[in-house]
C-alpha positions in Angstrom: -9.2 -8.6 6.7 -7.0 -7.9 3.7 -4.9 -10.7 2.4 -1.8 -8.7 1.5 0.2 -11.8 0.2 -2.0 -12.1 -2.8 -1.2 -8.6 -4.1 2.4 -9.6 -4.9 1.1 -12.2 -7.3 -1.5 -9.9 -9.0 -1.0 -8.2 -12.3 -1.8 -4.4 -12.4 -5.1 -5.2 -14.2 -6.1 -7.8 -11.6 -5.3 -5.3 -8.8 -7.3 -2.6 -10.5 -10.3 -5.0 -10.9 -10.0 -6.0 -7.2 -10.0 -2.3 -6.2 -13.1 -1.6 -8.2 -14.9 -4.6 -6.6 -13.7 -3.8 -3.1 -13.5 0.0 -2.7 -13.6 0.0 1.1 -10.7 -2.5 1.3 -8.8 -0.7 -1.4 -9.1 2.6 0.5 -7.8 0.9 3.7 -4.9 -0.6 1.8 -4.1 2.7 0.2 -4.0 4.4 3.6 -1.8 1.7 5.0 0.6 2.1 2.0 0.7 5.9 2.4 1.4 5.4 6.2 4.3 3.0 5.5 5.8 5.3 2.8 5.6 8.3 5.2 7.4 6.3 7.9 10.1 5.2 5.5 10.7 8.7 4.1 10.9 10.0 7.7 13.5 7.4 8.5 15.5 8.1 5.4 15.5 11.9 5.8 16.3 11.7 9.5 19.4 9.6 8.6 20.5 12.0 5.9 20.4 14.9 8.4 22.4 12.9 11.0 
């Protein structure tokens, strides 16, 4: 399981190091982030059209 709370405390360099050391988890986290951004953009654009 990915501990998402620790990412807010990481520097960009630490996050990059973690991603290199944990490529599978980094890919999962990336997919989760993309999914969240897609949902947010859908909500924003649906409100703009309304």
